[in-house]
C-alpha positions as CSV (number, residue, x, y, z in Angstrom):
1,M,-41.7,-230.2,-65.7
2,P,-38.2,-231.1,-68.0
3,Q,-34.9,-230.5,-66.1
4,P,-33.2,-227.4,-67.1
5,R,-30.1,-228.2,-69.5
6,V,-26.8,-227.4,-68.1
7,L,-23.4,-228.1,-69.7
8,C,-20.6,-229.7,-67.6
9,V,-16.9,-229.6,-68.5
10,T,-14.6,-231.5,-66.2
11,G,-11.4,-233.3,-66.3
12,P,-7.5,-233.5,-64.4
13,T,-5.6,-230.5,-63.9
14,A,-4.1,-228.6,-66.5
15,C,-6.1,-230.4,-69.4
16,G,-7.3,-227.1,-70.8
17,K,-11.0,-226.5,-69.3
18,T,-11.1,-223.3,-68.3
19,E,-10.6,-222.3,-72.3
20,F,-12.7,-225.1,-73.4
21,G,-15.5,-223.9,-71.6
22,V,-15.3,-220.3,-72.7
23,L,-15.4,-221.8,-76.0
24,L,-18.6,-223.7,-75.6
25,A,-20.3,-221.0,-73.8
26,R,-19.0,-218.5,-76.8
27,A,-20.8,-220.7,-79.0
28,W,-24.1,-221.8,-77.0
29,G,-25.1,-218.6,-75.5
30,G,-23.9,-219.6,-72.2
31,E,-21.8,-218.2,-68.7
32,V,-19.7,-220.0,-67.1
33,V,-19.9,-221.1,-63.2
34,S,-16.6,-222.3,-61.8
35,V,-16.8,-225.6,-60.0
36,D,-13.4,-225.8,-58.1
37,S,-13.4,-225.9,-54.1
38,M,-10.4,-223.5,-54.2
39,Q,-10.9,-220.4,-57.0
40,I,-13.6,-219.4,-54.6
41,Y,-11.1,-217.9,-52.4
42,R,-10.0,-214.1,-53.1
43,G,-6.3,-213.2,-53.7
44,M,-5.3,-217.1,-54.9
45,S,-6.0,-216.6,-58.5
46,I,-2.6,-217.7,-59.5
47,G,-2.0,-220.8,-57.4
48,T,-5.6,-222.1,-58.4
49,A,-5.5,-221.1,-62.0
50,A,-8.4,-219.2,-61.8
51,P,-9.2,-217.5,-65.3
52,T,-7.6,-214.0,-66.0
53,P,-9.7,-211.5,-67.8
54,E,-8.1,-212.4,-71.2
55,E,-9.0,-215.9,-70.4
56,T,-12.7,-215.3,-70.1
57,A,-12.8,-213.6,-73.2
58,G,-15.5,-211.3,-72.2
59,I,-17.7,-214.7,-71.3
60,P,-19.2,-214.0,-67.5
61,H,-17.7,-216.3,-65.0
62,H,-19.4,-217.2,-61.9
63,M,-18.2,-218.3,-58.4
64,V,-14.5,-217.2,-58.8
65,G,-12.9,-215.0,-55.8
66,V,-16.3,-214.6,-53.8
67,A,-14.9,-216.1,-50.3
68,D,-12.6,-214.3,-47.9
69,P,-9.3,-217.2,-47.4
70,R,-10.1,-217.0,-44.0
71,E,-13.2,-218.6,-44.4
72,S,-13.7,-222.7,-44.5
73,W,-16.7,-223.5,-47.4
74,S,-18.1,-226.8,-46.7
75,A,-19.7,-228.7,-49.9
76,A,-23.3,-227.4,-48.8
77,R,-22.4,-224.0,-48.9
78,F,-20.8,-224.3,-52.4
79,V,-23.6,-226.1,-53.6
80,Q,-25.9,-223.4,-52.2
81,E,-24.1,-220.1,-53.5
82,A,-23.3,-222.0,-57.1
83,D,-27.2,-223.0,-57.7
84,R,-28.2,-219.7,-57.2
85,C,-25.9,-218.5,-60.0
86,V,-26.9,-221.3,-62.3
87,Q,-30.8,-219.9,-61.6
88,D,-29.7,-216.4,-62.2
89,I,-28.0,-217.6,-65.4
90,L,-31.1,-219.6,-66.5
91,S,-34.0,-217.0,-65.6
92,R,-32.2,-215.0,-68.5
93,G,-32.2,-217.3,-70.9
94,K,-28.4,-218.3,-70.9
95,L,-27.0,-222.0,-70.8
96,P,-25.1,-222.7,-67.7
97,V,-21.9,-224.2,-68.5
98,L,-20.2,-225.9,-65.4
99,V,-16.5,-225.8,-65.5
100,G,-14.2,-227.7,-62.8
101,G,-12.3,-230.7,-61.3
102,T,-13.5,-230.9,-58.2
103,G,-15.9,-233.8,-58.8
104,L,-18.0,-233.8,-55.5
105,Y,-19.2,-230.6,-55.6
106,L,-20.2,-230.9,-59.5
107,D,-22.0,-234.0,-58.5
108,A,-23.8,-232.8,-55.6
109,L,-24.4,-229.2,-57.9
110,I,-26.3,-231.2,-60.7
111,A,-28.1,-233.8,-58.5
112,G,-29.3,-230.8,-56.3
113,R,-27.9,-232.9,-53.6
114,T,-28.6,-231.6,-49.6
115,F,-25.9,-232.6,-47.2
116,A,-26.8,-234.0,-43.7
117,P,-27.1,-231.4,-41.4
118,G,-24.4,-231.1,-38.4
119,S,-22.7,-228.2,-37.6
120,A,-18.8,-228.7,-38.7
121,G,-17.1,-226.5,-36.2
122,G,-19.6,-226.8,-33.3
123,A,-19.5,-228.1,-30.1
124,V,-20.2,-232.0,-31.1
125,R,-17.3,-231.4,-33.5
126,A,-15.0,-230.1,-30.7
127,Q,-15.7,-233.1,-28.7
128,L,-15.3,-235.6,-31.2
129,E,-11.8,-233.9,-31.6
130,R,-11.0,-234.2,-28.3
131,A,-11.8,-237.7,-28.0
132,L,-9.7,-238.4,-31.2
133,E,-6.5,-236.2,-29.6
134,T,-7.1,-238.6,-26.4
135,G,-7.8,-241.9,-27.4
136,G,-7.2,-242.3,-31.1
137,I,-9.4,-243.2,-33.8
138,E,-10.6,-246.6,-33.0
139,P,-12.6,-246.1,-29.9
140,L,-14.6,-243.4,-32.6
141,L,-15.0,-245.8,-35.4
142,D,-16.2,-248.5,-32.9
143,E,-19.0,-246.0,-31.9
144,L,-19.7,-245.7,-35.7
145,R,-19.7,-249.0,-36.3
146,R,-22.6,-249.2,-33.8
147,V,-24.6,-246.4,-35.1
148,D,-23.7,-246.5,-38.7
149,P,-22.1,-249.9,-39.9
150,E,-22.2,-249.2,-43.6
151,S,-20.2,-245.8,-43.4
152,A,-18.2,-247.6,-40.9
153,R,-17.5,-250.4,-43.7
154,R,-16.7,-247.8,-46.1
155,L,-14.2,-245.6,-44.4
156,H,-10.6,-246.3,-44.0
157,P,-9.5,-245.9,-40.3
158,A,-7.2,-242.9,-42.1
159,D,-10.0,-241.1,-43.2
160,R,-10.3,-239.5,-40.1
161,K,-12.1,-236.4,-41.0
162,R,-15.2,-238.5,-42.5
163,I,-15.3,-240.4,-40.0
164,L,-15.6,-237.6,-37.7
165,R,-18.1,-236.1,-39.9
166,A,-20.3,-239.2,-39.8
167,L,-20.2,-239.4,-36.1
168,E,-21.0,-235.6,-35.7
169,V,-24.2,-236.2,-38.3
170,Y,-25.4,-238.9,-35.8
171,R,-24.9,-237.3,-32.7
172,E,-26.4,-234.2,-33.8
173,T,-29.6,-235.7,-35.7
174,G,-29.9,-239.5,-34.5
175,K,-29.7,-240.5,-38.3
176,P,-26.8,-242.0,-39.8
177,I,-25.5,-239.9,-42.7
178,S,-25.5,-243.2,-44.9
179,Q,-29.0,-243.2,-44.7
180,H,-29.1,-239.4,-45.5
181,N,-27.2,-240.0,-48.5
182,R,-29.5,-243.2,-49.5
183,E,-32.4,-240.7,-49.4
184,T,-30.9,-238.0,-51.3
185,R,-29.7,-240.2,-54.0
186,A,-33.2,-241.4,-54.5
187,L,-34.2,-237.9,-55.6
188,P,-34.4,-237.2,-59.0
189,G,-31.5,-234.7,-60.5
190,R,-32.4,-231.0,-60.3
191,Y,-30.6,-230.5,-63.8
192,A,-30.1,-232.3,-66.9
193,P,-26.3,-232.5,-67.7
194,I,-24.4,-233.0,-70.9
195,R,-21.1,-233.9,-69.6
196,F,-17.6,-233.5,-71.1
197,G,-14.2,-234.7,-69.9
198,L,-11.0,-233.2,-71.2
199,T,-7.9,-235.4,-70.7
200,F,-4.8,-236.2,-72.6
201,R,-4.6,-239.6,-74.5
202,D,-0.6,-239.3,-73.7
203,R,-0.5,-239.5,-69.8
204,E,3.0,-238.1,-70.0
205,E,2.0,-235.0,-71.9
206,M,-0.6,-234.6,-69.2
207,K,2.4,-234.8,-66.7
208,R,4.6,-232.5,-68.6
209,R,1.6,-230.0,-68.9
210,I,1.3,-230.1,-65.0
211,G,4.9,-229.0,-64.7
212,L,4.7,-226.4,-67.2
213,R,1.5,-225.0,-65.4
214,V,3.8,-224.8,-62.1
215,D,6.8,-223.3,-63.6
216,A,4.2,-220.7,-65.4
217,M,2.7,-219.7,-61.8
218,L,5.9,-219.3,-59.8
219,A,7.0,-216.9,-62.7
220,A,3.7,-215.3,-62.4
221,G,4.5,-214.8,-58.4
222,L,3.2,-217.3,-56.9
223,L,5.1,-217.1,-53.5
224,E,4.4,-214.0,-53.4
225,E,0.6,-214.7,-53.7
226,V,1.2,-216.7,-50.9
227,R,3.2,-214.6,-49.0
228,A,0.8,-212.2,-49.0
229,L,-2.1,-214.2,-47.8
230,A,0.2,-215.2,-44.8
231,A,0.8,-211.6,-44.5
232,S,-2.7,-210.8,-44.2
233,G,-3.3,-212.8,-41.2
234,V,-4.4,-216.2,-42.9
235,P,-4.3,-218.9,-40.7
236,R,-1.7,-221.6,-41.5
237,D,-4.4,-224.0,-41.2
238,A,-6.9,-222.7,-43.2
239,T,-8.6,-224.8,-46.0
240,A,-7.3,-221.9,-48.3
241,L,-3.8,-222.7,-47.3
242,Q,-4.2,-226.1,-47.4
243,A,-4.4,-225.8,-51.5
244,I,-1.6,-227.2,-53.6
245,G,0.6,-224.5,-54.3
246,Y,0.3,-223.0,-51.3
247,K,0.9,-225.9,-48.3
248,E,4.1,-226.7,-50.2
249,L,5.3,-223.1,-50.6
250,L,4.9,-222.1,-46.8
251,P,8.2,-224.1,-45.6
252,V,9.9,-221.6,-48.2
253,L,8.7,-218.5,-46.3
254,D,10.1,-220.0,-43.3
255,G,13.0,-220.8,-44.5
256,T,13.1,-224.4,-43.9
257,A,12.6,-225.3,-47.4
258,S,14.3,-223.8,-51.0
259,L,12.1,-222.4,-53.5
260,A,13.6,-225.3,-55.9
261,E,12.3,-228.0,-53.6
262,A,9.0,-226.7,-53.0
263,A,8.5,-226.4,-56.8
264,E,9.0,-230.3,-57.3
265,E,6.8,-231.1,-54.3
266,V,3.9,-229.1,-55.8
267,K,4.7,-230.5,-59.2
268,L,4.2,-234.1,-57.6
269,R,0.9,-233.3,-55.6
270,S,-0.6,-231.8,-58.7
271,R,0.1,-235.2,-60.6
272,Q,-1.3,-237.2,-58.1
273,Y,-4.4,-234.8,-57.7
274,A,-4.8,-235.2,-61.4
275,K,-4.6,-238.9,-60.8
276,R,-7.3,-238.6,-58.1
277,Q,-9.6,-236.9,-60.5
278,L,-9.5,-239.0,-63.3
279,T,-10.1,-242.0,-60.5
280,W,-13.4,-240.3,-59.4
281,L,-14.6,-239.1,-63.1
282,R,-14.5,-242.3,-64.6
283,R,-16.9,-243.9,-62.7
284,N,-19.4,-241.7,-64.5
285,G,-20.7,-243.1,-67.5
286,E,-22.4,-240.1,-68.6
287,I,-19.5,-238.5,-69.6
288,H,-18.1,-238.0,-73.1
289,W,-14.7,-238.2,-72.7
290,I,-12.5,-236.0,-75.4
291,L,-9.1,-237.2,-75.4
292,R,-6.7,-234.4,-76.7
293,E,-3.3,-235.0,-78.6
294,K,-0.1,-233.6,-77.8
295,G,0.3,-230.3,-79.3
296,E,-3.1,-229.7,-81.0
297,D,-5.2,-226.9,-79.6
298,L,-9.2,-227.2,-78.6
299,R,-10.7,-226.8,-82.2
300,P,-11.4,-230.6,-82.5
301,A,-12.7,-231.0,-79.0
302,L,-15.3,-228.2,-79.9
303,Q,-16.3,-230.0,-83.1
304,I,-16.6,-233.4,-81.2
305,A,-18.8,-231.6,-78.2
306,T,-20.9,-229.6,-80.9
307,E,-21.9,-232.8,-83.0
308,I,-22.9,-234.4,-79.5
309,L,-24.7,-231.2,-78.6
310,T,-26.4,-231.2,-82.3
311,A,-27.5,-234.6,-82.1
312,Q,-29.0,-234.0,-78.4
313,G,-31.2,-231.8,-79.8
314,L,-29.6,-228.7,-78.2
315,Q,-30.2,-225.3,-80.4
């Protein structure tokens, strides 16, 4: 049985993914599934650039504002919930259009990848975190070298979160996470994607757009959004409040930073994030990159995508 077709729109932050996804969905009878690790949280529409009713233009959008910001969704849970949306769209004869810049989530969703078991936040994780506090990372990294040398070689000592995760998986399952990942990659993909990547030809234009977006978010009430989340009881260390645009504004609420200082920090972190996104995405040779020119709208991009989709037999 052939794999179902899905369209993917990805790229760095502020490159126009939301608008382009809507254009593709409208042209090809599709519905959008957001693949963004932070747009899932309610009450965070401004800082995550979640699509507004005007921006969706009547195209159904899924996986936006579906989680309580007190929760911490794993990649595994995201993929499970997003896959239900994709299957529902397909069952109704529509074309899923996956839109977002969280590369790990997008790749896992397309592949139908399962994640290694292990209860993050459980007793084993608590033991590992206590060991980290008392003895530092080196003893844990030595243990990882013994039980999973492949992961130990790949992980930098500063990447404490993944080191703990790898040890957690091994202690709970007896199987190295590297073995699980290798077995999963060997399985055929769940979906047949046609991938489009949007970015600006001029990197300075991308930086300018990021700055304009942050200014627009602040003008739209981002600080008030952060204040409301904090006042509602969302813990400061919750995953939702670690998002760019939220973490940097918390000191403003505390009176330890000015809004101007926080705004510059958000712009810097956003530029750094865009660079990381491009680094991740450029490893994938399946992406059809569309380079936007300064000042141009998305009509040329839609024309390029239409030619590619027609050549690949999409009706």
